[in-house]
C-alpha positions in Angstrom: 0.0 0.0 0.0 1.5 3.3 -1.0 0.8 7.0 -0.2 -1.3 7.5 -3.4 -4.3 9.6 -2.7 -7.1 6.9 -3.0 -5.2 4.1 -1.2 -6.5 4.9 2.3 -10.0 5.4 1.0 -10.0 2.0 -0.8 -8.6 0.2 2.2 -11.0 1.6 4.8 -14.0 1.1 2.5 -13.0 -2.6 2.4 -12.6 -3.0 6.2 -15.4 -0.7 7.4 -17.4 -3.6 8.8 -14.6 -5.4 10.6 -12.4 -2.5 11.8 -14.6 -1.6 14.7 -14.7 -5.1 16.2 -10.9 -5.5 15.8 -10.1 -2.2 17.7 -12.8 -2.0 20.3 -12.1 -2.1 24.0 -8.9 0.1 23.7 -8.6 1.1 27.4 -5.5 3.3 26.7 -7.5 5.3 24.2 -10.4 5.8 26.6 -8.0 6.9 29.3 -6.6 9.5 27.0 -10.0 10.8 26.0 -11.1 10.9 29.6 -8.4 13.6 30.0 -10.8 16.0 28.4 -12.7 16.0 31.8 -9.7 17.7 33.3 -10.9 20.9 31.6 -14.3 21.2 33.2 -16.9 23.4 31.5 -14.6 24.3 28.6 -14.9 21.3 26.3 -18.2 20.9 24.3 -17.4 20.5 20.6 -14.9 17.8 19.4 -13.6 17.2 15.9 -12.5 13.6 15.2 -10.0 13.7 12.3 -10.1 10.4 10.5 -13.0 9.1 12.6 -13.1 5.6 11.0 -16.1 3.6 12.2 -16.5 5.9 15.2 -15.0 4.2 18.2 -13.7 7.4 19.8 -16.6 9.4 18.5 -19.1 7.1 20.1 -17.3 7.1 23.4 -17.3 10.9 23.4 -20.9 11.2 22.2 -22.0 9.0 25.1 -20.6 11.6 27.4 -22.6 14.3 25.6 -19.8 16.0 23.7 -21.0 17.4 20.4 -18.9 15.4 17.9 -18.0 16.2 14.3 -16.2 13.5 12.4 -14.4 13.5 9.1 -13.1 10.5 7.2 -12.0 9.7 3.6 -14.1 6.5 3.5 -17.7 7.0 2.7 -18.6 3.6 4.3 -17.0 4.7 7.5 -18.9 8.0 7.5 -22.2 6.2 6.7 -21.6 3.8 9.6 -21.0 6.7 12.0 -23.9 8.7 10.8 -26.2 5.7 11.3 -25.0 4.8 14.8 -23.6 7.9 16.5 -25.2 11.3 17.3 -23.1 14.0 15.6 -22.1 15.3 12.2 -20.0 13.2 9.9 -18.5 14.2 6.6 -16.6 12.4 3.8 -13.6 14.6 3.1 -9.8 14.2 3.0 -8.3 15.7 6.2 -5.7 17.4 4.0 -8.5 19.3 2.2 -10.8 19.9 5.1 -11.6 23.6 5.9 -13.9 23.9 8.9 -16.1 27.0 9.3 -15.7 26.9 13.1 -13.1 26.3 15.7 -13.4 23.4 18.1 -13.0 23.0 21.8 -11.1 19.8 21.2 -9.5 18.1 18.1 -8.5 14.4 18.2 -6.5 12.4 15.7 -6.3 8.7 16.7 -4.0 6.6 14.5 -5.3 8.5 11.5 -2.1 10.1 10.2 -0.1 6.9 9.8 -0.6 6.5 6.0 0.5 10.0 5.2 4.0 10.9 4.2 6.1 12.8 6.8 5.7 16.2 5.2 1.9 15.8 5.2 1.8 14.7 8.9 3.9 17.8 9.7 1.4 20.0 7.8 -1.6 18.3 9.4 -0.4 19.0 12.9 -0.2 22.7 12.2 -3.7 22.6 10.5 -5.3 20.8 13.5 -3.7 23.3 15.9 -5.3 26.1 13.9 -8.7 24.4 14.2 -8.7 24.8 17.9 -10.2 27.7 19.8 -7.9 29.4 22.3 -7.7 27.1 25.3 -8.7 24.1 23.2 -7.3 20.6 23.6 -5.5 18.4 21.0 -5.2 14.7 21.5 -2.9 12.7 19.1 -2.7 9.0 19.1 0.1 7.3 17.2 2.1 4.1 17.1 5.3 4.2 19.1 8.0 3.0 16.6 10.6 2.6 19.3 8.5 -0.1 21.0 6.4 -1.5 18.1 7.6 -4.9 16.9 10.8 -4.6 19.0 11.7 -1.2 17.6 12.8 -2.7 14.3 11.5 0.2 12.2 13.9 2.7 13.8 17.0 0.4 13.7 19.8 2.2 11.8 17.6 5.3 11.3 19.3 8.6 12.3 16.2 10.8 12.1 13.1 10.9 14.2 11.0 9.2 11.6 10.8 6.5 9.0 8.7 6.4 5.9 7.6 3.4 3.8 7.6 1.0 6.8 5.5 -2.1 5.9 3.3 -3.2 8.8 0.6 -5.9 9.2 -2.9 -4.4 9.5 -6.1 -6.5 9.7 -5.7 -9.2 7.0 -3.4 -7.1 4.8 -0.3 -5.0 5.0 0.0 -1.2 4.8 2.9 1.2 4.2 3.1 3.8 7.0 5.1 6.6 8.4 6.4 6.3 12.0 7.6 9.2 14.1 9.3 8.9 17.5 7.6 10.5 20.5 10.4 13.1 20.6 9.8 14.0 17.0 6.1 14.3 17.5 6.5 16.5 20.6 8.9 18.8 18.7 6.4 19.4 15.9 3.5 19.9 18.2 5.5 22.5 20.2 6.4 24.2 16.9 2.6 24.7 16.3 2.4 26.8 19.5 0.6 24.2 21.5 1.7 23.4 25.1 2.2 19.7 25.9 0.0 18.6 28.8 0.6 14.9 29.0 2.2 11.9 27.2 0.8 8.4 27.8 2.0 5.1 26.4 -0.2 2.0 26.3 0.0 -1.5 24.8 -3.1 -2.7 22.8 -3.8 -6.0 21.3 -6.3 -5.9 18.4 -8.4 -9.0 17.8 -6.6 -9.4 14.5 -2.9 -8.6 13.9 0.1 -7.9 16.1 0.4 -6.2 19.5 0.6 -2.4 19.1 2.4 0.2 21.3 0.4 3.4 21.2 1.4 6.9 22.4 -1.2 9.5 23.3 -0.1 13.2 23.4 -2.4 15.8 24.9 -1.6 19.5 24.2 -3.4 22.8 24.7 -3.7 25.9 22.6 -2.9 28.8 25.0 -2.6 31.5 22.4 -4.9 33.1 19.8 -3.0 31.8 16.9 -0.3 29.0 16.5 3.3 30.1 16.3 4.4 29.1 12.9 8.0 28.0 13.1 
């Protein structure tokens, strides 16, 4: 699987019905999302970037957050719209241009199939979609732990592109960035890091995954570019 524009759409259309079952019960994810409660009275609207079949969106909607979800897969969007209160749109995250700012923006394992330069750009975009005081939660795979850290062996930089990883019943080509590298980019956007959590998760299909969840807050009116 390459970084060609329609690759992710094709993949997630194919696995829309099985993805939710494979990745349900992710306690580390729920713990990270529960961090939004640490900002009482200030978090109401949440944007889920790359919402998939809506695991995080459903969890948040149950707690009465007003959820907007975007995904490149029409089947994923249709599934969310049918089962979850909220607004769900089929759109590429790289082309999304919201008309409002959100109290929180979450991106849970949704950037992995992008090239590094697009991930870098998306982190700045998502920071700009937050209102002042808003919270950003990023979930990514930790390459220094995943599959024994093999992806980063012999790599001098903070990231690796073109890493082939098992996913569901297929393989995908992904970009992996170290926690240090992610924190550096997020801080460049002007967000302030609030917490970093690492958890191990075992999908019902595939290999054990090591996830890192970074929570950051927008404390200024506009991101600091550069």
